[in-house]
BAFIGU-508415 format. One line per field, with one value per residue (C-alpha): residue in three letters; x negated, y negated, z negated. Coordinates in steps of 0.001 Angstrom, whole numbers. Layout:
% BAFIGU-508415
resn c(Ala:...)
c1 c(X:...)
c2 c(Y:...)
c3 c(Z:...)
END
This chain:
% BAFIGU-508415
resn c(Unk:Unk:Unk:Unk:Unk:Unk:Unk:Unk:Unk:Unk:Unk:Unk:Unk:Unk:Unk:Unk:Unk:Unk:Unk:Unk:Unk:Unk:Unk:Unk:Unk:Unk:Unk:Unk:Unk:Unk:Unk:Unk:Unk:Unk:Unk:Unk:Unk:Unk:Unk:Unk:Unk:Unk:Unk:Unk:Unk:Unk:Unk:Unk:Unk:Unk:Unk:Unk:Unk:Unk:Unk:Unk:Unk:Unk:Unk:Unk:Unk:Unk:Unk:Unk:Unk:Unk:Unk:Unk:Unk:Unk:Unk:Unk:Unk:Unk:Unk:Unk:Unk:Unk:Unk:Unk:Unk:Unk:Unk:Unk:Unk:Unk:Unk:Unk:Unk:Unk:Unk:Unk:Unk:Unk:Unk:Unk:Unk:Unk:Unk:Unk:Unk:Unk:Unk:Unk:Unk:Unk:Unk:Unk:Unk:Unk:Unk:Unk:Unk:Unk:Unk:Unk:Unk:Unk:Unk:Unk:Unk:Unk:Unk:Unk:Unk:Unk:Unk:Unk:Unk:Unk:Unk:Unk:Unk:Unk:Unk:Unk:Unk:Unk:Unk:Unk:Unk:Unk:Unk:Unk:Unk:Unk:Unk:Unk:Unk:Unk:Unk:Unk:Unk:Unk:Unk:Unk:Unk:Unk:Unk:Unk:Unk:Unk:Unk:Unk:Unk:Unk:Unk:Unk:Unk:Unk:Unk:Unk:Unk:Unk:Unk:Unk:Unk:Unk:Unk:Unk:Unk:Unk:Unk:Unk:Unk:Unk:Unk:Unk:Unk:Unk:Unk:Unk:Unk:Unk:Unk:Unk:Unk:Unk:Unk:Unk:Unk:Unk:Unk:Unk:Unk:Unk:Unk:Unk:Unk:Unk:Unk:Unk:Unk:Unk:Unk:Unk:Unk:Unk:Unk:Unk:Unk:Unk:Unk:Unk:Unk:Unk:Unk:Unk:Unk:Unk:Unk:Unk:Unk:Unk:Unk:Unk:Unk:Unk:Unk:Unk:Unk:Unk:Unk:Unk:Unk:Unk:Unk:Unk:Unk:Unk:Unk:Unk:Unk:Unk:Unk:Unk:Unk:Unk:Unk:Unk:Unk:Unk:Unk:Unk:Unk:Unk:Unk:Unk:Unk:Unk:Unk:Unk:Unk:Unk:Unk:Unk:Unk:Unk:Unk:Unk:Unk:Unk:Unk:Unk:Unk:Unk:Unk:Unk:Unk:Unk:Unk:Unk:Unk:Unk:Unk:Unk:Unk:Unk:Unk:Unk:Unk:Unk:Unk:Unk:Unk:Unk:Unk:Unk:Unk:Unk:Unk:Unk:Unk:Unk:Unk:Unk:Unk:Unk:Unk:Unk:Unk:Unk:Unk:Unk:Unk:Unk)
c1 c(-22854:-21698:-18295:-17502:-14020:-12343:-11457:-9311:-7208:-3598:-468:-1714:-5430:-7762:-5871:-4740:-7730:-10198:-8116:-8226:-11960:-12618:-10539:-12426:-15800:-14897:-14403:-17822:-17300:-20007:-18027:-19259:-16549:-16583:-14777:-14739:-17209:-15591:-12138:-13468:-15659:-12751:-10709:-13616:-13897:-10257:-11138:-14423:-16204:-19364:-19264:-21493:-19944:-20941:-19765:-17494:-15866:-13124:-10442:-7773:-4283:-1481:443:-2574:-3492:-5818:-8033:-9047:-11889:-13685:-14198:-14519:-17740:-17443:-14051:-14290:-13237:-15759:-18543:-17726:-18049:-21408:-22636:-21545:-23233:-26521:-26280:-25988:-22749:-21431:-17744:-15321:-11898:-9364:-5785:-5392:-4393:-4496:-4779:-7654:-9387:-9079:-10301:-13262:-14224:-14153:-16016:-18795:-19033:-17738:-16192:-17639:-18849:-15966:-13241:-11102:-9017:-9437:-6430:-4946:-4390:-1318:-879:2541:3397:4852:6213:2820:684:-148:444:-1945:-329:-2073:-1758:-30:159:-3141:-2019:1605:1033:-1084:-2444:-2395:-6186:-5814:-3694:-6372:-8955:-6532:-6088:-9833:-10351:-7370:-8844:-12162:-10354:-8329:-11497:-13263:-10238:-10717:-8009:-9049:-8309:-5956:-3680:-2303:1289:2444:5407:8355:12144:12114:9883:9847:7076:8411:10484:9704:8875:6227:3430:4243:4627:1300:-537:648:-1589:-4548:-4212:-3779:-6976:-9032:-7958:-7178:-5742:-5897:-3008:372:2549:5431:6774:9762:10141:11275:8098:6040:7558:7904:4149:4499:1075:-1570:-2125:517:-331:1790:1549:1133:4622:6345:3902:4466:8246:7984:5833:8138:11228:9696:8708:12169:13964:11816:12543:16298:16455:14583:16946:19997:18609:17932:21461:22939:20925:22232:25849:27216:26284:25883:23708:21519:21118:20052:17658:15668:15173:14036:12032:8625:9679:11143:7897:5944:8203:7989:4191:4121:6002:4343:2064:-173:-1315:-2907:-4454:-5495:-5525:-8777:-9407:-10868:-12908:-15116:-18831:-18364:-16124:-13238:-10073:-6953:-4307:-904:-803:1649:-778:-1010:-4109:-3466:-3434:-6696:-8344:-7164:-8301:-11821:-11815:-10655:-13263:-15999:-14785:-14436:-17748:-19350:-17718:-19381:-16213:-17970:-20400:-17559:-15673:-18803:-19422:-15838:-15828:-19108:-17656:-14722:-17027:-19552)
c2 c(-41892:-44707:-46390:-49822:-49938:-53285:-52593:-55726:-55113:-53957:-54551:-52449:-53113:-52337:-49563:-47304:-48228:-47057:-43925:-43078:-43773:-41426:-38687:-39139:-39133:-35791:-34469:-35629:-39186:-41689:-44789:-48289:-50286:-53990:-56326:-57944:-55779:-56129:-55105:-52288:-50801:-50939:-48806:-46437:-45974:-44868:-42044:-41221:-41953:-43863:-45031:-47845:-51335:-54389:-57518:-59834:-62417:-63476:-61760:-62716:-62268:-60859:-64158:-66214:-67142:-64801:-67752:-68096:-65646:-68336:-70617:-67973:-66005:-64219:-62663:-58887:-58027:-60449:-59175:-55622:-56712:-58327:-55043:-53253:-55869:-55369:-51583:-50986:-49090:-47280:-48186:-50509:-49519:-52066:-51572:-55316:-58256:-56838:-60269:-61225:-57908:-58512:-62093:-61018:-58299:-60749:-63429:-61208:-58309:-59761:-57895:-55020:-55904:-55637:-56197:-59319:-58462:-55685:-53461:-51525:-47854:-46263:-42523:-40892:-37223:-35597:-32250:-31563:-32803:-36505:-39572:-42533:-45898:-49217:-52050:-51602:-55295:-57132:-58975:-60067:-61456:-59544:-59857:-56854:-56497:-56073:-52961:-51416:-51941:-50551:-47454:-46878:-47283:-45031:-42296:-42558:-42268:-39263:-37526:-38279:-36754:-33513:-33905:-32284:-34245:-36855:-38875:-42402:-43538:-47134:-47907:-49173:-49088:-46504:-43759:-44981:-47221:-50745:-50590:-52893:-56532:-58588:-57362:-53697:-54147:-55977:-53524:-50400:-50686:-51784:-48698:-46478:-47834:-47746:-44357:-42246:-38873:-39822:-42252:-40517:-43500:-45062:-43481:-44433:-44803:-41208:-39948:-41163:-38404:-35867:-36106:-36624:-38295:-38375:-42135:-44841:-48477:-51552:-55095:-55599:-57043:-54007:-51594:-52997:-52917:-49249:-48473:-50144:-48627:-45144:-45596:-46861:-44117:-41398:-42774:-42932:-39445:-37916:-39689:-38373:-34829:-35030:-36327:-33539:-30894:-32207:-32648:-29350:-26266:-24244:-26985:-27149:-23373:-23661:-26483:-24081:-21831:-24640:-26635:-25668:-26244:-29632:-30605:-29754:-31910:-34772:-34586:-34807:-38132:-39605:-42559:-41665:-38577:-40807:-43225:-46111:-47328:-47956:-51448:-50677:-53151:-54703:-54044:-51630:-48942:-50742:-49118:-50966:-49374:-50343:-52906:-50619:-47682:-45227:-43347:-40500:-42930:-44498:-41093:-40017:-43317:-42706:-39091:-40163:-42913:-40428:-37886:-40369:-42109:-38684:-37835:-40870:-42923:-46247:-44810:-43087:-46400:-48184:-45542:-45610:-49417:-49319:-46895:-49276:-52105:-50178)
c3 c(-52127:-54394:-54103:-55566:-57099:-57774:-61405:-61697:-58574:-58918:-60950:-63878:-63731:-65326:-67181:-64309:-62143:-64772:-65434:-61733:-61567:-64484:-62810:-59514:-61280:-62837:-59284:-58152:-56913:-57898:-58867:-59686:-61458:-60570:-62955:-66369:-68274:-71705:-70443:-68271:-71002:-73455:-71031:-70466:-74224:-74338:-71953:-73617:-70328:-69466:-65848:-64526:-64544:-62513:-64295:-62292:-64576:-62138:-60069:-57537:-58967:-56834:-56770:-55645:-52079:-50202:-49286:-52949:-52299:-50287:-53261:-56000:-55441:-58812:-58005:-58368:-54815:-53335:-55598:-54447:-50803:-51545:-53034:-49855:-47688:-49561:-49249:-53005:-52390:-49319:-49582:-51366:-52690:-53977:-55131:-55534:-53354:-49811:-48195:-50487:-49786:-46049:-46425:-48565:-46070:-43166:-45112:-46446:-43984:-40738:-37812:-35839:-32358:-29929:-32535:-32354:-35421:-38019:-38685:-41573:-40801:-42403:-42765:-42416:-43026:-39907:-38714:-37127:-40021:-40116:-37963:-38169:-37432:-37011:-37591:-40933:-41759:-41290:-38120:-37818:-34328:-31830:-28318:-25959:-26269:-30043:-29509:-27303:-30055:-32648:-30502:-30196:-33946:-34662:-32470:-34332:-37676:-36537:-35352:-38652:-40408:-38499:-35841:-32526:-29322:-30820:-28540:-28808:-28494:-28042:-30306:-28276:-28012:-25243:-23909:-20318:-19017:-18712:-21914:-24838:-25435:-23622:-25930:-25277:-21525:-21245:-23529:-21674:-18559:-20701:-22911:-19874:-18299:-21500:-22889:-19847:-20833:-24513:-23902:-24217:-23298:-25176:-28351:-30505:-34257:-34745:-33070:-36047:-38188:-35397:-34851:-31090:-31106:-33816:-33453:-32974:-32268:-32799:-34126:-37875:-38360:-36853:-38490:-41955:-41519:-40463:-43498:-46024:-44380:-44598:-48243:-49159:-47261:-48845:-52311:-51692:-50140:-53074:-55483:-53631:-53669:-57427:-58021:-55907:-57753:-61087:-59983:-61333:-63318:-60110:-58565:-61698:-61538:-57912:-58814:-60971:-57938:-55612:-58156:-56777:-53165:-54071:-55806:-52648:-50489:-52985:-52931:-49106:-49096:-52188:-51204:-54157:-52249:-49620:-52093:-49879:-46290:-44426:-43091:-39677:-37678:-40366:-40905:-43766:-45210:-46954:-48314:-49538:-51769:-53165:-55955:-57759:-57550:-60436:-61592:-59143:-56213:-57387:-57723:-54269:-52744:-54047:-52867:-49419:-49190:-50066:-47503:-44650:-45266:-45415:-42068:-40468:-39995:-39407:-36877:-35022:-34807:-33531:-30866:-29606:-29443:-27528:-24991:-24541:-23483:-21375)
END
C-alpha cells in the first residue's frame, strides 16, 4: 500500500512533513512524497533517508483561495489526487489548505454515488473511547438529506475502526424529539427511517465527550465550532493544571508523583495523536490534517490512513450508501 503525502502542505512544510514521513516509513508505511523535489530531498538528506519523491513544482499556500487548484494543475495537492485517481497510490494525506484539499478531491476524484456533499470526520476522545463527529467543517450549510448521508458514512468509518454496533446521535439543544432548529427537526425522521435501531435520537454537546453514541452528526458550521471549542478548552485546562502543579513546593512534589498520569491524559486530548481527519464521500481515501501539525501528527496521519485503507474503509462506505438507496 502506497500513500501520497503532500510534502508542501502545512505551516511548517516541508520540514515537519518530511520528518513525519520518515518516522512513518520506519514503522512500515510506504510513503510517496509529492512536492518540490529539491526542497524535499534536502529535508530527506537531513534525516539520512531516501524516500521516493514525485516532483510537483507548485503548491497552494494557506492564505490562497481553495479554488486555485482548478487553474494550477502542478500544485502538489492536485498532483497527489491525480496519482490516487490513476491508482498509483491508495490514499492521499495533506496537512495543508483544507479547502484546497477538498476542492482538489472533488475536482479530480469526484463524489461517491449517493453522496450530495462529502464530509470531514472529526475524532473526539470520550469516556467510552472515541466519538466520531461529522461534518467537521466541509459544509457550513446543510440540507437534512446531507445529515443522513453523513450518518451512514460515519457508521462505516466506526465499523472500519473496529467499533461493534455503533449508533448515531443527532446533535441538538435538547434530547427530546422536536427540539432543535429546522434542520435538526427535519433530519430527525429521515435518520429514524434510514437507520432504524442504529439511530439513538438527539444528543447534546456534552454527549460528545460522554460517548453516549459513537457517531454524532451535525452541519459543518456547528461541527467546526465544537471542534475548535474542544481544542481550546483542552489547551486551557492543561495549562491551568500545569500552573496549579507548579504553584507551591508541595504541589511540585505532588507533580512528580502524577507526572506519568498527567502525560497519559495530555496524550488523549492531543490532536497529534489522531493525525488527520478522513474526507468521506469522495472516490478515494483522502485524509486532511491541521496546518499547524508537527512531525508526530504527520506520522500518525500516515499510520491511520494505512490502517483504515487496509480495513476497507472506502468499500464499507460504498456498501452502506448502497443500502441507503436500495
